[in-house]
C-alpha positions in Angstrom: 0.0 0.0 0.0 1.1 3.5 -0.7 0.8 6.4 1.7 -1.1 9.4 0.2 -0.7 12.9 1.5 -2.5 16.1 0.4 0.3 18.5 -0.5 -0.7 22.1 0.2 1.8 23.4 -2.3 0.4 21.6 -5.4 -3.1 21.3 -3.9 -3.2 17.6 -4.8 -3.3 14.4 -2.9 0.0 12.7 -3.8 1.8 9.4 -3.2 4.4 9.9 -0.6 7.9 9.1 -2.0 10.6 10.0 0.5 13.9 11.5 -0.6 15.6 8.7 1.2 13.5 5.8 2.3 16.1 5.0 5.0 15.8 8.5 6.5 12.4 10.1 6.3 12.6 13.7 7.7 9.8 15.9 9.0 9.7 19.5 10.4 6.8 21.2 12.2 6.5 24.8 13.5 6.2 24.5 17.3 4.9 26.9 19.9 6.0 30.3 21.1 6.5 29.6 24.8 5.1 32.5 26.8 1.7 31.2 27.7 -0.4 28.0 28.0 -1.0 26.1 24.7 -4.5 26.3 23.3 -6.4 23.5 21.6 -5.3 24.7 18.1 -1.7 24.2 19.1 -2.7 20.7 20.4 -4.4 19.8 17.1 -1.2 20.4 15.1 0.8 18.3 17.6 -1.6 15.4 17.7 -2.2 15.1 13.9 1.6 15.4 13.2 2.2 12.8 15.9 -0.3 10.5 14.1 1.4 11.2 10.8 4.8 10.2 12.3 3.3 7.0 13.8 1.7 6.1 10.4 5.0 6.7 8.5 6.8 4.4 11.0 4.6 1.5 9.9 6.3 1.7 6.5 9.7 3.3 7.0 12.2 2.2 9.6 13.8 5.5 10.3 11.7 8.7 10.7 13.3 11.8 12.2 10.9 14.5 13.4 12.0 18.0 14.3 9.7 20.6 15.9 11.1 24.0 17.1 10.5 26.0 20.2 10.3 29.8 19.7 11.9 31.3 22.9 12.7 34.7 21.5 9.8 36.9 20.2 8.3 40.3 20.8 5.3 38.6 22.6 7.8 36.9 24.9 9.5 40.1 25.7 6.2 41.8 26.4 5.0 38.9 28.7 8.3 38.9 30.5 8.0 42.7 31.2 4.4 42.4 32.3 5.0 39.4 34.6 8.3 40.9 35.8 10.3 37.7 35.4 13.3 36.9 33.2 12.7 35.7 29.6 14.6 32.5 30.4 12.4 31.7 33.4 9.3 32.5 31.4 10.2 30.4 28.4 11.6 27.5 30.5 8.4 27.3 32.5 6.0 27.2 29.5 8.4 24.9 27.5 8.1 22.3 30.2 4.3 22.8 30.6 3.8 22.5 26.8 5.7 19.2 26.7 4.0 17.8 29.8 0.6 18.7 28.3 1.4 17.1 24.9 2.7 13.9 26.7 -0.7 13.9 28.5 -2.3 13.7 25.0 -0.1 10.7 24.1 2.0 12.8 21.8 5.5 11.5 21.4 8.0 14.4 21.8 10.0 15.3 18.7 13.4 13.5 18.1 14.9 17.0 18.1 13.3 20.1 19.7 15.6 23.0 18.9 15.1 26.3 20.6 15.5 29.5 18.6 18.1 31.0 20.9 20.4 28.0 20.4 20.6 28.7 16.6 21.2 32.5 16.4 24.6 31.8 14.7 22.9 29.7 12.0 20.3 32.4 11.4 23.1 35.0 11.0 24.9 32.8 8.5 21.7 32.3 6.4 21.0 36.0 6.5 24.5 36.7 5.2 23.9 34.3 2.3 20.6 36.1 1.5 22.4 39.5 1.4 25.2 38.0 -0.8 22.6 36.6 -3.2 21.0 40.1 -3.4 17.7 38.8 -1.9 18.0 40.9 1.2 19.1 44.4 2.1 20.2 46.3 5.2 18.5 49.5 6.1 19.1 51.3 9.5 20.3 48.2 11.3 17.4 46.1 10.0 17.9 43.3 7.5 14.8 42.9 5.2 14.0 40.2 2.7 13.3 41.6 -0.7 10.1 39.8 -1.8 10.4 41.1 -5.3 13.6 39.1 -5.6 11.8 35.7 -5.4 9.6 35.0 -8.4 7.9 32.0 -6.7 6.5 34.1 -3.8 2.8 33.4 -3.2 2.9 29.9 -4.7 2.0 28.1 -1.5 -0.8 30.4 -0.2 -1.9 31.4 -3.8 -2.6 34.9 -2.6 -2.7 37.8 -5.1 -0.3 40.7 -4.4 -3.2 42.7 -3.0 -4.1 39.8 -0.6 -0.5 39.5 0.4 -0.5 43.2 1.2 -3.7 42.9 3.2 -2.2 40.0 5.2 1.2 41.6 5.9 1.8 42.0 9.6 4.4 44.8 9.5 3.5 48.1 7.9 5.9 50.0 5.6 8.6 51.7 7.7 11.5 54.0 6.9 13.6 50.8 6.7 11.2 48.9 4.4 11.4 49.4 0.6 8.4 47.3 -0.3 5.2 46.7 1.7 5.6 42.9 1.3 9.2 42.8 2.5 9.7 41.2 5.9 12.2 41.3 8.7 15.1 39.0 9.0 17.0 40.8 11.7 16.1 43.9 13.8 18.0 46.0 16.3 17.5 45.6 20.1 17.7 48.4 22.6 19.4 48.1 26.0 16.3 46.7 27.6 15.7 44.0 25.0 17.6 40.7 24.5 20.1 40.9 21.7 23.0 39.2 20.0 26.1 40.7 18.2 25.7 40.6 14.4 27.3 42.2 11.4 24.4 44.7 11.5 24.7 45.6 15.2 23.3 44.2 18.3 19.8 42.8 17.6 17.6 39.7 17.4 16.1 37.6 14.6 12.7 38.0 12.9 10.3 35.2 13.5 10.4 33.6 10.1 14.1 33.0 9.8 14.3 30.7 12.8 12.4 27.8 11.1 14.5 28.1 8.0 17.8 28.0 9.9 16.8 25.2 12.3 15.2 22.9 9.7 18.3 23.2 7.6 20.7 22.6 10.5 18.8 19.7 12.0 17.5 17.9 8.9 19.3 19.3 5.9 17.5 20.5 2.8 15.5 19.4 1.0 13.6 17.4 3.6 10.4 15.4 3.1 7.5 17.0 4.9 6.8 20.4 6.5 3.9 20.4 8.9 1.9 23.2 10.6 -1.5 24.8 11.1 -3.2 26.2 8.0 -3.1 29.7 9.7 0.7 29.6 9.2 0.5 29.2 5.4 0.8 33.0 5.0 2.9 34.7 5.8 5.1 32.4 7.9 5.4 29.4 5.6 5.4 31.5 2.4 8.3 33.5 3.9 10.1 30.3 4.9 10.1 29.1 1.4 11.3 32.4 0.0 14.2 32.8 2.4 15.2 29.1 2.5 15.3 28.8 -1.3 16.9 32.1 -1.9 19.7 31.2 0.5 20.4 28.2 -1.8 20.4 30.3 -4.9 18.2 33.1 -6.2 14.8 31.9 -7.4 15.4 28.2 -6.4 12.2 26.1 -6.8 10.2 25.6 -3.5 11.0 21.9 -3.7 14.6 22.7 -3.0 13.5 23.4 0.6 10.9 20.7 1.2 8.9 18.2 -0.9 5.5 18.0 0.8 3.5 20.6 2.8 1.1 19.2 5.4 -1.4 21.6 6.9 -4.1 20.9 9.5 -7.3 22.9 9.6 -8.6 25.5 12.1 -10.3 24.7 15.4 -13.3 26.8 16.0 -15.5 27.1 19.1 -19.3 26.9 18.7 -18.7 27.8 15.0 -16.6 31.0 15.8 -12.9 31.5 15.3 -11.1 31.3 18.6 -9.6 34.7 19.6 -8.7 36.5 22.8 -11.1 39.3 21.9 -14.0 36.9 22.0 -12.7 35.2 25.1 -13.3 31.7 23.6 -9.8 30.3 23.5 -9.7 26.9 25.0 -6.5 26.0 26.8 -5.2 22.4 27.0 -4.3 23.0 30.7 -7.9 23.8 31.6 -9.3 20.9 29.5 -7.0 18.4 31.2 -8.5 19.3 34.5 -11.9 17.9 33.3 -11.0 15.3 30.7 -8.3 12.7 30.3 -5.7 13.1 27.5 -7.1 10.2 25.4 -10.6 11.8 25.3 -9.1 15.1 24.1 -6.9 13.3 21.6 -9.9 11.4 20.2 -11.7 14.7 19.9 -8.8 16.1 17.9 -8.7 13.2 15.4 -12.5 12.8 15.1 -12.5 15.0 12.0 -10.1 14.5 9.1 -7.1 16.7 9.8 -7.6 19.1 6.9 -11.2 19.9 7.8 -12.2 22.6 10.3 -12.9 21.1 13.8 -15.8 22.7 15.7 -14.9 22.4 19.4 -17.9 22.2 21.7 -18.7 20.6 25.0 -20.9 18.1 23.1 -18.0 16.8 21.0 -16.0 16.3 24.2 -18.7 14.4 25.9 -19.3 12.4 22.8 -15.7 11.4 22.6 -15.7 10.5 26.2 -18.7 8.2 25.7 -17.1 6.7 22.6 -13.8 6.0 24.4 -15.5 4.5 27.4 -17.4 2.2 25.0 -14.2 1.2 23.2 -12.4 0.5 26.5 -15.4 -1.5 27.9 -15.7 -3.6 24.8 -12.0 -4.2 24.4 -11.2 -4.5 28.1 -10.0 -8.1 27.8 -7.8 -7.1 24.9 -5.8 -4.8 27.1 -5.5 -7.5 29.7 -4.4 -10.3 27.4 -0.7 -10.3 26.8 -0.3 -11.0 23.1 3.2 -10.2 21.9 3.0 -9.8 18.1 5.0 -7.9 15.6 3.1 -5.1 13.8 0.5 -7.1 11.8 1.1 -6.0 8.3 -0.2 -9.3 7.0 -3.3 -9.2 9.1 -6.4 -8.5 6.9 -8.3 -6.8 9.7 -5.5 -4.4 10.5 -4.7 -3.8 6.8 -8.2 -2.5 6.3 -7.8 -0.1 9.2 -4.3 1.0 8.1 -5.4 1.6 4.5 -7.8 4.3 5.8 -4.9 6.1 7.5 -2.6 5.7 4.5 -5.2 7.7 2.6 -4.3 11.1 3.9 -5.0 10.2 7.5 -8.7 9.5 7.0 -9.4 9.2 10.7 -13.2 9.3 10.5 -13.0 6.2 8.3 -10.4 4.6 10.5 -12.6 5.1 13.6 -15.5 3.5 11.8 -13.4 0.5 10.9 -12.2 0.2 14.5 -15.8 0.3 15.7 -16.6 -2.5 13.2 -13.7 -4.6 14.4 -14.8 -4.2 18.1 -18.3 -5.2 17.1 -16.9 -8.3 15.4 -15.0 -9.1 18.6 -18.2 -8.9 20.7 -19.7 -11.6 18.5 -19.0 -14.9 20.2 -18.0 -16.7 17.0 -15.2 -14.2 16.6 -14.5 -13.5 20.2 -11.3 -15.6 20.4 -9.9 -14.7 16.9 -6.3 -13.8 17.7 -5.9 -11.9 14.5 -8.9 -9.7 15.3 -7.7 -9.1 18.8 -4.3 -8.2 17.4 -5.8 -5.8 14.9 -7.8 -4.0 17.5 -4.9 -3.6 19.8 -2.6 -2.3 17.1 -5.2 0.1 15.8 -5.7 1.6 19.2 -2.0 2.0 19.7 -1.5 3.6 16.3 -4.3 6.1 16.9 -2.7 6.9 20.3 -5.9 6.2 22.3 -4.8 3.0 23.9 -4.1 3.1 27.6 -1.0 1.0 26.7 0.2 3.4 24.1 1.9 5.9 26.3 4.4 8.3 24.7 8.1 7.9 24.8 10.2 10.9 26.0 12.9 11.8 23.4 16.3 13.5 23.7 16.1 17.2 24.0 18.5 19.3 21.9 18.8 21.4 25.0 20.4 18.6 27.0 22.7 17.7 24.1 23.9 21.3 23.8 24.6 21.4 27.5 26.7 18.3 27.3 28.6 19.7 24.3 29.2 23.0 26.2 30.5 21.0 29.2 32.8 19.0 26.9 34.1 22.2 25.3 34.8 23.7 28.7 36.7 20.5 29.7 38.8 20.7 26.6 39.7 24.3 27.3 40.8 23.3 30.7 42.8 20.4 29.1 40.7 17.9 31.0 40.7 15.5 28.1 39.5 12.4 30.1 36.3 14.3 31.0 35.9 15.5 27.4 36.2 11.9 26.1 33.8 10.7 28.8 31.2 13.2 27.6 31.7 12.2 23.9 31.1 8.5 24.9 28.0 9.5 26.8 26.7 11.3 23.7 27.6 8.4 21.6 25.6 6.0 23.8 22.6 8.3 23.1 23.2 7.9 19.4 24.6 11.4 19.1 27.7 11.9 16.9 29.7 15.1 17.3 32.3 16.8 15.1 34.6 19.6 16.0 34.7 22.2 13.1 36.2 25.7 12.7 32.6 27.0 13.3 32.3 25.0 16.5 31.1 21.6 17.6 28.2 20.3 15.5 26.1 17.2 16.2 23.7 14.8 14.5 21.5 12.0 15.5 22.6 8.6 14.2 20.0 6.2 12.7 
């Protein structure tokens, strides 16, 4: 069976053909950590987690990277309002976000890079854009020249007027064109900043994903995930700057091959917004419902479709889940040790629905049918049927047995590398070698280069 994915760039459902079947690579735009995650953030995390699980049924090695934005104007504002340091603020909500996602049975990314750890890589990419005449410097700001990239707008398919209407930054004295966007901006004495060729400053929001995806995965990679609300301007800008850093007017496919966007979450038919006071936080929902119920809610609609969040849908998911657990109680208690049943006709029918662009409504219907078959006494002891139900629940992430696995944080890796570099400076080579071996045991390979120590995860 082939895996089919709707590619947002071509607007077509396409057969997924990885660049390297032995190393499938995905990237997703993660949260800006200054507040609690809302249910829209959770939908992206859950459907991307499901995509990764499905890919792993066919491909042995799947590497998933999702960034953490820990430097942003919203973060600076929240830090000032709460009168706590930016580091304390972002560390707190980074941990809360991961804990909440683990509660939803979301496996954490293989690599979870923080923006502040990759400033140097952003500066290098910006320098390439200036060299390629795709960016310009004006009053200590570095701006991307949208006119320099002929493919701009290909993802969102917005007209120039629509792009102007959606631009978040107005024309300033440092901005030549209304569509141009910030790559680097100056910081005053009260704002966090880093030394750059353009003075002390900080990166714009868009450049971080381009720099981190290239550093952690290499380009082109296979799939870029994210909410549909990020299509413009964020993902459009990612394509423009990433491709232009390779060479002027490089095709979008030079950055990534498939674009995977999940739909909006609304509340009682209205868009969630702070002004309407209808944003639903995962933290609040977890006080009333368990993670499996919330997860089932989030996959009850096909991922590209809008999901209307109501109390009724939560209660319905809770009832459905209780029915599933009640009717498959003995399945969880029986200790059947099977490999993934790819030759099991019951499971194959279920898997085929997920291979078809994550058709979760159909998959849940098939799961219900399998459970009803299991209730029938004539099929009650069919081991292949029991096996199929068990694997289906685990794949959807709604099995009590399918708890997430904590992955290695890039933060901990960088800390070990920093500790090793310090040991080397102090000529404590035994300790440096010990840290290298520790990283190696975690399947992390390091290399000392002129630009510093770089690392990669081994297959």
